[in-house]
C-alpha positions as semicolon CSV with decimal commas, in nm:
position;residue;x (nm);y (nm);z (nm)
1;M;1,058;-0,130;1,766
2;N;0,996;-0,420;1,541
3;L;0,914;-0,262;1,212
4;L;0,810;-0,619;1,032
5;V;0,409;-0,724;1,111
6;K;0,366;-1,064;0,985
7;G;0,037;-1,180;0,829
8;R;-0,136;-1,428;0,895
9;Q;-0,229;-1,739;0,594
10;S;-0,580;-1,844;0,701
11;G;-0,878;-1,648;0,881
12;R;-1,045;-1,388;0,775
13;E;-0,762;-1,104;0,889
14;I;-0,450;-1,116;0,774
15;V;-0,268;-0,884;0,892
16;S;-0,352;-0,534;1,077
17;V;-0,183;-0,205;1,145
18;T;-0,329;0,122;1,329
19;P;-0,191;0,460;1,444
20;E;-0,163;0,317;1,788
21;S;0,017;-0,014;1,734
22;A;0,213;0,177;1,494
23;G;0,338;0,435;1,728
24;W;0,267;0,680;1,481
25;K;-0,017;0,940;1,360
26;H;-0,174;0,874;1,044
27;V;-0,142;0,538;0,835
28;G;-0,392;0,261;0,901
29;F;-0,374;-0,035;0,691
30;A;-0,533;-0,395;0,681
31;A;-0,580;-0,695;0,473
32;Q;-0,898;-0,938;0,478
33;R;-0,997;-1,221;0,315
34;L;-1,343;-1,307;0,279
35;A;-1,482;-1,625;0,162
36;R;-1,779;-1,605;-0,111
37;G;-2,117;-1,450;0,010
38;E;-1,928;-1,346;0,372
39;S;-1,937;-0,962;0,508
40;V;-1,722;-0,733;0,702
41;A;-1,943;-0,419;0,818
42;F;-1,822;-0,136;0,980
43;N;-1,806;0,297;0,991
44;T;-1,501;0,490;0,883
45;G;-1,499;0,720;1,172
46;A;-1,312;0,967;1,169
47;R;-1,064;0,803;0,939
48;E;-1,092;0,821;0,523
49;L;-1,059;0,488;0,336
50;C;-0,980;0,347;0,026
51;I;-1,031;0,017;0,015
52;V;-0,822;-0,194;-0,299
53;V;-0,985;-0,530;-0,421
54;L;-0,659;-0,687;-0,465
55;C;-0,841;-1,030;-0,621
56;G;-1,216;-1,159;-0,643
57;T;-1,491;-0,957;-0,652
58;V;-1,683;-0,778;-0,429
59;R;-1,966;-0,580;-0,340
60;V;-1,931;-0,259;-0,135
61;D;-2,231;-0,030;0,057
62;A;-2,076;0,287;0,164
63;G;-2,180;0,609;0,168
64;G;-2,573;0,527;0,053
65;Q;-2,429;0,407;-0,254
66;R;-2,353;0,063;-0,403
67;W;-2,117;-0,103;-0,626
68;S;-2,206;-0,410;-0,696
69;D;-1,978;-0,723;-0,876
70;I;-1,577;-0,510;-0,865
71;G;-1,318;-0,658;-0,923
72;E;-1,145;-0,860;-1,207
73;R;-0,810;-1,022;-1,074
74;L;-0,741;-1,350;-0,964
75;S;-0,453;-1,266;-0,879
76;V;-0,289;-0,915;-0,739
77;F;0,051;-1,057;-1,050
78;E;-0,206;-1,019;-1,294
79;D;-0,157;-0,757;-1,519
80;R;-0,416;-0,533;-1,485
81;S;-0,536;-0,261;-1,240
82;P;-0,762;-0,293;-0,925
83;Y;-1,046;-0,174;-0,847
84;A;-1,079;0,070;-0,545
85;V;-1,349;0,261;-0,355
86;Y;-1,257;0,583;-0,139
87;V;-1,510;0,661;0,148
88;P;-1,522;0,948;0,350
89;G;-1,490;0,956;0,753
90;G;-1,825;0,911;0,905
91;Q;-1,973;0,633;0,662
92;D;-2,109;0,320;0,744
93;V;-1,952;0,024;0,486
94;E;-1,988;-0,305;0,397
95;I;-1,807;-0,497;0,174
96;T;-1,924;-0,873;0,084
97;A;-1,788;-1,109;-0,137
98;N;-1,926;-1,235;-0,457
99;T;-1,639;-1,500;-0,499
100;A;-1,359;-1,562;-0,242
101;A;-1,144;-1,234;-0,229
102;E;-0,866;-1,037;-0,109
103;V;-0,970;-0,638;0,044
104;A;-0,713;-0,387;0,140
105;L;-0,860;-0,097;0,403
106;C;-0,585;0,200;0,344
107;S;-0,703;0,452;0,595
108;A;-0,610;0,830;0,765
109;P;-0,771;1,107;0,895
110;A;-1,039;1,271;0,724
111;R;-1,098;1,643;0,730
112;T;-1,317;1,718;0,417
113;E;-1,705;1,605;0,355
114;R;-1,632;1,504;0,009
115;P;-1,880;1,195;-0,171
116;A;-1,728;0,833;-0,163
117;R;-1,693;0,721;-0,518
118;L;-1,542;0,418;-0,709
119;I;-1,227;0,443;-0,872
120;E;-1,192;0,226;-1,153
121;P;-0,884;0,073;-1,314
122;A;-0,913;0,277;-1,639
123;S;-0,845;0,608;-1,478
124;M;-0,496;0,480;-1,310
125;Q;-0,185;0,555;-1,458
126;R;0,002;0,271;-1,503
127;S;0,402;0,330;-1,544
128;V;0,746;0,184;-1,557
129;R;1,016;0,289;-1,295
130;G;1,364;0,227;-1,330
131;S;1,585;0,006;-1,544
132;G;1,827;-0,286;-1,618
133;A;1,732;-0,525;-1,262
134;N;1,610;-0,207;-1,117
135;T;1,294;-0,231;-1,322
136;R;0,978;-0,249;-1,163
137;Y;0,628;-0,142;-1,294
138;V;0,386;0,104;-1,082
139;C;0,027;0,137;-1,075
140;D;-0,127;0,441;-0,914
141;I;-0,437;0,389;-0,738
142;L;-0,481;0,716;-0,547
143;P;-0,233;0,966;-0,632
144;Q;-0,213;1,336;-0,503
145;T;-0,361;1,416;-0,821
146;E;-0,670;1,276;-0,704
147;P;-0,940;1,394;-0,418
148;A;-0,853;1,288;-0,027
149;D;-0,763;1,454;0,279
150;G;-0,432;1,253;0,330
151;L;-0,400;0,893;0,196
152;L;-0,182;0,784;-0,081
153;V;-0,203;0,448;-0,250
154;V;0,016;0,282;-0,532
155;E;0,065;-0,068;-0,561
156;V;0,429;-0,170;-0,709
157;L;0,503;-0,489;-0,903
158;T;0,895;-0,595;-0,881
159;P;1,035;-0,895;-1,120
160;G;1,259;-1,177;-0,938
161;G;1,605;-1,035;-0,933
162;H;1,506;-0,726;-0,925
163;S;1,599;-0,442;-0,637
164;S;1,260;-0,155;-0,576
165;S;1,241;0,147;-0,403
166;Y;1,620;0,115;-0,519
167;P;1,789;0,350;-0,520
168;P;1,697;0,419;-0,142
169;H;1,486;0,679;-0,064
170;K;1,326;0,858;0,201
171;H;1,034;1,077;0,260
172;D;1,030;1,193;0,671
173;S;1,115;1,572;0,680
174;D;0,869;1,865;0,585
175;N;1,091;2,044;0,318
176;I;0,817;2,033;0,012
177;P;0,936;2,077;-0,259
178;L;1,261;1,886;-0,183
179;E;1,111;1,644;0,053
180;S;0,762;1,555;0,219
181;S;0,683;1,382;0,565
182;L;0,491;1,091;0,516
183;E;0,443;0,751;0,722
184;E;0,461;0,468;0,469
185;T;0,346;0,084;0,501
186;Y;0,468;-0,203;0,298
187;Y;0,181;-0,503;0,245
188;H;0,387;-0,753;0,065
189;R;0,303;-1,046;-0,167
190;L;0,515;-1,339;-0,310
191;N;0,444;-1,534;-0,647
192;P;0,506;-1,837;-0,556
193;A;0,344;-1,797;-0,197
194;Q;0,685;-1,985;-0,035
195;G;0,889;-1,708;-0,150
196;F;1,080;-1,410;0,088
197;A;1,189;-1,077;0,005
198;F;1,403;-0,826;0,205
199;Q;1,332;-0,525;0,291
200;R;1,595;-0,216;0,487
201;V;1,467;0,054;0,670
202;Y;1,763;0,290;0,797
203;T;1,837;0,650;0,840
204;D;2,149;0,821;0,787
205;D;2,258;0,836;1,106
206;R;2,191;0,448;1,196
207;S;1,961;0,528;1,491
208;L;1,699;0,353;1,289
209;D;1,825;0,057;1,121
210;Q;1,671;-0,290;1,079
211;S;1,679;-0,537;0,794
212;M;1,397;-0,801;0,759
213;A;1,295;-1,068;0,531
214;V;0,905;-1,049;0,442
215;E;0,675;-1,342;0,335
216;N;0,360;-1,331;0,183
217;H;0,090;-1,154;0,362
218;D;0,381;-0,984;0,600
219;V;0,405;-0,551;0,672
220;V;0,673;-0,377;0,666
221;M;0,593;-0,026;0,882
222;V;0,829;0,269;0,715
223;P;0,822;0,581;1,014
224;R;1,137;0,736;0,841
225;G;1,402;0,698;0,663
226;Y;1,505;0,533;0,366
227;H;1,323;0,189;0,280
228;P;1,459;-0,051;-0,008
229;V;1,338;-0,397;-0,130
230;V;1,540;-0,649;-0,286
231;V;1,370;-0,939;-0,474
232;P;1,543;-1,282;-0,507
233;Y;1,532;-1,448;-0,800
234;G;1,267;-1,674;-0,893
235;Y;1,017;-1,537;-0,677
236;D;0,783;-1,197;-0,836
237;A;0,760;-0,955;-0,556
238;Y;0,393;-0,716;-0,515
239;Y;0,365;-0,424;-0,236
240;L;0,071;-0,222;-0,200
241;N;0,193;0,098;-0,027
242;V;-0,009;0,310;0,191
243;M;0,134;0,686;0,247
244;A;-0,018;0,991;0,472
245;G;0,113;1,277;0,670
246;A;0,002;1,668;0,786
247;K;0,080;1,756;0,367
248;R;-0,070;1,507;0,112
249;E;0,222;1,557;-0,100
250;W;0,461;1,291;-0,205
251;H;0,876;1,432;-0,283
252;F;1,144;1,205;-0,140
253;K;1,502;1,216;-0,118
254;N;1,755;0,976;-0,247
255;D;2,046;0,842;-0,007
256;P;2,357;1,069;-0,120
257;A;2,540;0,708;-0,102
258;H;2,383;0,570;-0,350
259;E;2,213;0,816;-0,560
260;W;2,524;0,754;-0,863
261;M;2,358;0,475;-0,996
262;L;2,063;0,761;-1,134
263;K;2,369;0,917;-1,324
264;K;2,525;0,637;-1,532
């Protein structure tokens, strides 16, 4: 199975991954671009949803509530956290663009009734991970410390010439607290937009081993295995991660062959 899903460079629907198209059980992801005044409406059905306002400003109506003029960033590469909205299953949703906007729709199976809520940038934890040419900048949008049924959502900025999700790690075994089993998508953005990065997804026995050149708006699906990213010099990279599994905990295992570098 090809793990690379190419993004569209024009039109409303940028990219879409469903459990059916991915051949797994939990994670759904879509990215859409909306022109000013354009709306998209749907029902969440049997899935919970985290709407991430990647850039632009939008109004969100969901769960009987309205949030107007949310979103501050002109680009995902700005040094600030996004706005997001959590919506439980079985709710009508309408997103209307106040300006040209790009939104991400992150979903997983819903199991619990809970209210829709706004997730403000000030509530998100930001951190620096790694060191040297392995440094990247992380923003936890919907971490396991915040209420949801299965969803975990995080975004990462990686400077040009750096590696990310590195040393290679995986989370495909139900062995908590050492490792948890989580499906994952990577939604990639590049700056400047004509850039590219590389991502490899591989298992210990190499029964899965794919290396991909990813371009602006592409998605890489990670059903299992290690999944490092490398960014060439001259182009900064952004990715939005969506994870979900039967248990909403993130525990990972580093590839033993490369873990030595953490002990230097």
